N, C-alpha and C positions, 0 to 999 in steps of 0.2 A: 810485545810489553804491550800494547794497547788496550788489553783488558784491564789492567790496571790503570792507566792514564791514556786521556786523550793524545791524540798527536797530530800536529799542524806542521804541512809544508806552504810556506810561501814561496810564489814564483813570479820574477819579474825577467826582463831580458838580461839586463848585465848583473842581477844580482848585487848590486853596487849602492843602491840607496831605498827603493821603497821597501822590497823583501826584506834587507839587512833592519831596516828600522822597525818593522813589523816584528821580525822573528826578536828583536832585543827586547822590545816592550812587552811581549808575550811570555818570555822566557824570564824578565824580570819580574813582571806583575804576577805571574803565577807560582812564583817562588819552586820552580821545579814540578808541579804539579801536571803539566802538559808537558811533551816529548815536541820540541818544535825543532823545524829543518829550514833551511831557505836555499834555493839554489837559480840558476839562471839558465837561459836556453841559448846565448852567448855570454858568457859571464865577463867583466870587466878584468883589467890586473888588479886592482885596488879598489876599496870603499871608497866611494865619492867624500871628498874632504870636508866640503860643506857639510853633507850628512852626518857625518863623525862629530862636526862640529856643533852642528843643533841637538844631538844625542845628549853630546856631553854638558850643555845648557841645563839639560833636564836630570843629571847624575848617572847618564850610561854611556860608558866609554865602549865603543865599537871599533876603535882605532887600529884595532890588532886583529879583526875580521878577515877574512879572505874571500872574494866572491868562489862560489862551487857550482859546477857543472849540474846541471838537471839531470839526472837519471831515473831511466824507469822503476827502479827499485825504488827510489825516494817517493817517489809517487804512489806506488803497490804498499807500500809500510804506512801511511799515513792515511788517515782518518778523514780529515778536509783538508783539500787542495783552494788555497786561496792565489787565486793568479792577480797580476795586476800590471795588463799589458803584456802579456807574454804570447797572445794569439793563439794560432793553431799548433804551436811549437810542444804545448803541454801534453803528453800522452794520457789518453782519457781510460781509468777502467772503472766496468759498472760498479755500482755498489758505493764509491766514495762521494762525499760530498763536496761539490764544489762552488767557489764561491769568486765572483770578478769582483773587485773594488777598481772602480774608475777613480785614479788618482793623478795628480800633474806629475810629469816626470821630473826628477830631481836634477838629472844630467845637465850641466850647465849653466847651473843658477847658483847664485850667490846665497849665503846662510838665510839672508831676509827672506827669499821666496821658497827656502825650504821648510821654516817655521810653522807657516798653515800645512804644510804637507803631513810633516811629524805630528802636528797635534789631531790631524783626522785621522792620521795612523791610529793613534793612541785612543781616541773616543772608540773608534771601529774595534781595536784590540778588547778594549772594556767591554763593548755589547757582547763579543762573540765569548770573553771568560763568563759571562754571565748563563751561556747558553751552554758550556761546557762544563762548566763547575758551580753548577746552580747552590750547590751548600755553600757556597763561599762569597755568594753575592748579595 
């Protein structure tokens, strides 16, 4: 399907915060023009509640999302793989575009600490969309 639309995979350790926010922003802002996945090398049981609250403040509900395990297949079928502190746990395939976004980890933080992380992720997603969907910029 990547011939018709770009696909992006967001990866962090727990898939409960940063990667969930990034996936939600890209899904919401691209309006289905980008295939979006997120996963974690050691997924948490649930999405971080402060992250869900911060996203709800901008009108995006991720409360029903569940952290997913990173698979080799998810990496293989993605055009762009964006890591957010997953270290060496992310498989590397030739020909894939890899980006590593340095972001604070929202784990254990309250919603006040999550907001600037959320806003940074939204900004990066908007820049990424301008690259992936130049006609929509």
